[in-house]
C-alpha positions in Angstrom: -6.4 -3.9 -12.2 -3.2 -4.6 -11.1 -0.6 -3.1 -13.7 2.8 -4.9 -14.1 4.4 -1.4 -13.7 2.4 -0.7 -10.4 4.1 -0.8 -7.2 2.9 -2.3 -4.1 4.2 -1.3 -0.4 4.3 -4.4 1.5 4.0 -4.2 6.1 5.1 -5.3 8.9 1.4 -6.6 10.3 -2.4 -6.7 9.1 -2.9 -4.3 11.7 -0.4 -1.3 9.5 -1.8 -2.0 6.3 -5.3 -1.8 7.6 -4.4 1.5 8.3 -2.2 2.0 5.8 -5.9 2.1 3.7 -7.7 4.0 5.6 -5.8 6.9 5.9 -5.5 6.6 2.3 -9.0 6.4 2.0 -9.4 9.4 3.7 -7.1 11.1 1.8 -8.9 9.9 -1.4 -6.0 8.2 -3.5 -6.6 5.7 -5.7 -4.6 2.3 -4.6 -5.7 -1.1 -4.6 -5.3 -3.5 -1.8 -4.7 -7.1 -2.4 -2.8 -10.2 -1.6 0.8 -9.8 -1.1 2.7 -11.8 -3.5 4.6 -14.4 -1.9 7.4 -13.7 -3.8 8.0 -10.3 -1.9 7.3 -11.8 1.4 5.0 -13.7 3.8 5.1 -11.3 7.0 1.6 -9.5 6.1 -1.1 -11.6 3.6 -2.4 -8.0 2.3 -0.3 -5.1 0.7 -1.1 -1.8 -1.0 -0.4 -1.5 -4.9 -0.8 2.2 -6.9 0.5 3.7 -9.7 4.3 4.5 -9.7 3.4 8.8 -10.7 1.5 8.5 -6.8 4.4 6.8 -5.3 5.1 10.2 -3.6 2.3 11.1 -2.8 1.2 7.8 -1.3 5.2 8.0 0.5 4.4 11.5 2.2 0.7 10.7 2.8 2.1 7.4 4.6 5.4 8.5 6.1 3.5 11.5 8.0 1.1 8.7 9.2 3.8 6.5 10.6 3.5 3.6 8.7 
């Protein structure tokens, strides 16, 4: 379930968001794959949604994966 305070990570391509999904699943991190809200961007149709307390962990994982 998406909450108002949740963070959303957007990507430039579907390929990258699917790679991020795979990487986060491998690390057993709690997140949701969601349609990208139109008010944020139309570059890619998918985004990763997660709780604010996971921002540093997810940011580090995605950075290490060059995503």
